[in-house]
C-alpha positions in Angstrom: 4.5 35.8 4.9 4.0 36.1 8.7 5.8 34.9 11.7 4.5 32.1 13.8 3.8 29.7 11.0 5.3 26.3 10.8 8.2 26.1 8.4 10.0 23.4 6.6 13.7 22.7 6.3 15.8 25.3 4.6 15.0 25.4 0.9 16.0 27.2 -2.3 14.5 30.7 -2.6 10.8 30.1 -3.1 8.3 32.9 -3.6 4.8 31.9 -4.3 3.2 35.0 -5.8 0.1 35.9 -3.8 -3.1 37.5 -5.3 -1.5 37.0 -8.7 -4.7 36.9 -10.8 -6.0 40.0 -9.0 -2.7 41.9 -9.3 -2.3 41.2 -13.0 -5.9 42.1 -13.8 -5.7 45.3 -11.7 -2.4 46.3 -13.3 -4.0 46.1 -16.8 -0.6 45.1 -18.4 -0.2 46.7 -21.8 1.7 45.3 -24.8 5.1 46.9 -25.0 4.7 48.3 -21.5 7.5 48.9 -19.0 6.9 47.8 -15.4 8.7 48.1 -12.1 8.7 45.2 -9.7 10.0 46.9 -6.6 10.3 43.6 -4.6 11.2 41.0 -7.1 11.8 38.2 -4.6 12.0 34.9 -6.6 10.5 36.6 -9.7 7.0 35.1 -9.6 5.1 38.3 -10.1 7.6 39.6 -12.7 7.1 36.4 -14.7 3.4 36.9 -14.7 3.7 40.5 -15.9 6.1 39.4 -18.7 3.6 36.8 -19.8 0.6 39.0 -19.6 1.2 40.9 -22.9 3.7 41.0 -25.7 7.0 42.8 -25.6 6.7 43.8 -22.0 9.8 45.0 -20.1 10.4 44.7 -16.4 12.8 46.5 -14.1 13.3 44.3 -11.1 14.7 45.5 -7.8 15.3 43.9 -4.4 17.5 44.6 -1.4 18.3 40.9 -0.9 21.2 39.7 -3.0 20.0 36.1 -2.8 16.6 37.1 -4.2 18.2 39.0 -7.1 20.4 35.9 -7.9 17.4 33.6 -7.9 15.3 36.0 -9.9 18.0 36.3 -12.6 18.0 32.6 -13.0 14.2 32.3 -12.9 13.7 35.1 -15.5 16.7 34.2 -17.7 14.4 33.0 -20.5 13.2 36.6 -21.0 16.7 37.9 -21.7 17.1 41.6 -22.0 13.4 42.3 -21.3 14.4 42.3 -17.6 16.9 44.6 -15.9 17.9 43.9 -12.3 19.1 46.2 -9.5 20.2 45.3 -6.0 18.7 48.1 -4.0 16.0 49.1 -1.5 13.0 50.6 -3.2 13.2 53.7 -0.9 16.5 54.7 -2.5 16.0 53.5 -6.0 16.2 56.3 -8.6 14.8 55.5 -12.1 16.4 57.3 -15.0 13.0 58.7 -16.0 9.4 58.4 -15.1 8.3 56.0 -17.8 6.7 53.0 -16.0 3.3 51.8 -17.1 2.9 50.0 -13.8 4.6 49.5 -10.5 4.1 46.6 -8.0 5.4 45.9 -4.6 4.8 42.7 -2.6 5.7 43.6 1.0 5.5 40.1 2.3 8.5 38.2 3.7 9.1 35.2 1.5 8.8 31.6 2.7 12.5 31.3 2.0 13.3 33.9 4.7 11.2 32.2 7.3 12.3 28.7 6.4 16.1 29.4 6.1 17.3 29.2 9.7 20.5 31.2 9.2 18.6 34.3 8.2 17.2 34.5 11.8 13.6 35.6 10.9 11.8 32.7 12.5 11.9 31.2 16.0 10.9 27.8 14.5 14.6 27.3 13.9 17.6 28.0 16.2 19.8 30.6 14.6 21.7 33.8 15.3 19.4 36.9 15.8 20.0 38.4 12.4 16.8 39.4 10.4 18.6 41.6 7.9 17.0 41.6 4.4 20.1 43.5 3.1 23.0 41.7 4.7 25.4 44.6 3.8 23.9 46.6 6.6 25.3 46.6 10.1 22.2 46.6 12.4 20.9 43.1 13.4 18.2 41.9 15.7 21.0 40.8 18.2 22.2 44.4 18.4 18.7 45.7 19.1 17.8 43.0 21.7 21.1 43.1 23.6 22.1 46.8 23.5 19.0 49.0 23.2 17.6 50.3 26.5 14.4 49.1 28.1 12.3 52.1 27.1 13.4 51.7 23.4 12.5 48.0 23.4 9.1 48.6 25.0 8.3 51.3 22.5 9.2 49.2 19.4 7.4 46.1 20.7 4.2 48.2 21.2 4.5 50.4 18.1 5.6 47.8 15.6 4.4 44.6 17.1 1.2 45.9 18.8 2.3 43.8 21.8 0.1 44.4 24.9 2.8 43.2 27.3 5.6 45.3 25.7 6.8 46.9 28.9 6.9 43.6 30.8 8.7 41.8 28.0 11.2 44.6 27.6 12.0 44.7 31.3 12.6 41.0 31.5 14.7 41.0 28.3 17.0 43.6 29.8 17.2 41.6 33.1 18.2 38.4 31.4 20.2 39.3 28.3 22.3 38.7 26.4 20.4 36.4 24.0 22.2 34.7 21.2 19.6 32.7 19.3 16.1 33.0 18.0 14.8 30.1 19.9 16.5 31.2 23.1 14.7 34.6 22.8 11.4 33.1 21.8 11.4 30.6 24.7 12.2 33.4 27.2 9.4 35.6 25.9 6.9 32.8 26.3 7.9 32.7 30.0 7.6 36.5 30.3 3.9 36.7 29.5 1.1 35.5 31.7 0.5 31.7 31.6 -2.9 32.0 29.9 -1.3 33.7 26.9 1.3 31.0 26.3 -0.8 28.6 24.4 -3.0 30.7 22.0 -3.2 30.7 18.3 0.0 32.8 18.0 3.2 32.0 19.7 3.9 34.7 22.4 7.0 35.8 20.6 5.3 36.5 17.2 4.6 40.2 17.8 8.1 40.9 19.2 9.7 39.2 16.2 7.6 41.2 13.8 8.7 44.4 15.6 12.3 43.4 15.5 12.2 42.7 11.8 10.5 46.0 11.0 13.1 47.9 13.0 16.1 46.1 11.7 15.0 46.7 8.1 13.5 50.1 8.7 10.5 48.7 6.9 7.8 51.4 7.5 10.0 54.4 6.9 11.3 52.8 3.7 7.7 52.0 2.7 6.5 55.6 3.4 9.4 57.0 1.3 8.6 54.6 -1.6 4.9 55.4 -1.5 5.7 59.1 -1.7 8.1 58.8 -4.6 6.6 56.0 -6.8 3.6 57.9 -8.2 6.0 60.3 -9.8 7.6 57.4 -11.6 4.4 56.4 -13.4 3.1 57.5 -16.9 -0.3 59.1 -16.9 -2.8 56.2 -16.7 -0.2 53.9 -15.2 -1.1 51.8 -12.2 0.3 50.8 -8.8 -0.5 47.6 -7.0 0.7 47.2 -3.4 0.3 43.9 -1.5 0.7 44.2 2.3 0.6 41.6 5.1 -0.1 43.3 8.4 -2.2 46.2 9.6 0.7 48.7 10.0 1.7 48.3 6.3 -1.9 48.3 5.0 -2.8 51.4 6.9 0.2 53.2 5.5 -0.5 52.0 2.0 -4.2 53.0 2.3 -3.6 56.5 3.5 -0.6 57.2 1.2 -2.5 56.2 -2.0 -5.5 58.3 -0.9 -3.4 61.3 0.0 -1.4 61.4 -3.2 -2.5 64.2 -5.5 -1.2 62.2 -8.5 -3.3 59.1 -7.9 -6.9 57.9 -8.1 -7.6 54.9 -5.8 -9.3 52.0 -7.7 -10.0 49.7 -4.7 -12.5 51.1 -2.2 -11.7 48.1 0.0 -8.5 45.9 -0.2 -8.6 42.8 -2.4 -8.1 39.6 -0.4 -7.3 36.0 -1.4 -10.2 33.8 -2.4 -10.8 30.3 -1.1 -8.8 28.4 -3.8 -5.7 30.5 -3.1 -6.1 30.1 0.7 -6.3 26.3 0.2 -3.2 26.2 -1.9 -1.2 28.7 0.0 -2.3 29.3 3.6 0.5 31.9 4.0 -1.5 34.2 1.8 -4.3 34.6 4.3 -3.3 38.0 5.6 -2.5 39.5 2.2 -4.3 42.7 1.1 -4.0 44.3 -2.4 -4.7 48.0 -3.1 -4.5 49.5 -6.6 -4.3 53.1 -7.7 -4.0 54.8 -11.1 -1.9 57.9 -12.1 -4.2 60.8 -13.1 
C-alpha cells in the first residue's frame, strides 16, 4: 500500500481488500445490480460485491496483466457474472451508462511491493521499473537517468512532497546512472542531512512515491476517471473510492464535491478501524469516500 514498509519474499498476487465492510455497506449492493471494479487487483473487492446480493454482475478492469490473470482465476467460480478488461480506468469506455455502483482501490498491492522484479520497492534490489502496465515504454530508470535536474526536483516536490527535492535532484544528476532500486535508495539516504537518515520513513520513500506516480501518470489518470465515472452511473448509483496518500485523497475529495452529478455521502473519509489495522497494518493510510448519483 505504501512505500517504506518491510516486504516478504516475492509471492503470488495477493490483494487484501481494505475497508471491505465499509465499502460494501456504502455501496448498498442491489440484487441483480451491475458494478464496475475499476482496479480489480486480485479480485478481493469484486468477490465481496458478487457475494453481497443475488445475481450481481461485475465488470472488472485493471491495467496490470498479472492482476487480470489472477482475478480471472480467483473469480472463476462466478462464471459469466464477471467480465474482464485489460485497460487503464482513464481510457475505459463502457458500452452504456448502466452501473449501479463503481469502486476504485487506488492502493498499490502487496504483490507489487513484494515482487522484486517490478521495481516498486527499495527493500529488494531490482531494475528501476515501476510500470503498472508493462506495455508502456516509460520506466523509473528513464526518468532518473535522463530527465534534467529541474524536472526531477519538481516531481520530487510535487508528487513526493520531498523537502530536499532540489538537493536530491542535483546529487542524482551528478552521480547517475543508477541501475537498481537499492542503489538509488542508498544514494538518496546519503544525499539528505544525517539527522533525516534514521527516521520512521526511509529517506527514499517520497522520491520512490514520486517516481511511481510519474511513471504511471497516476494523478492525471485519476482526475480523468473521476470526471468520467459519474456519467457511467445509473441514478441512485454509488461510487466508492479508496485512496492511500494525501495527493490522491485531495483529488478524490474535490472531484466528488465538484461534480454536478453527485451527492457526497461521506463528510469525512472513512478510515480503517482497530481490528483491520491489527490484521493488515498496510491499511493504515487508507481513506474511503462515497458519493451517490443524483
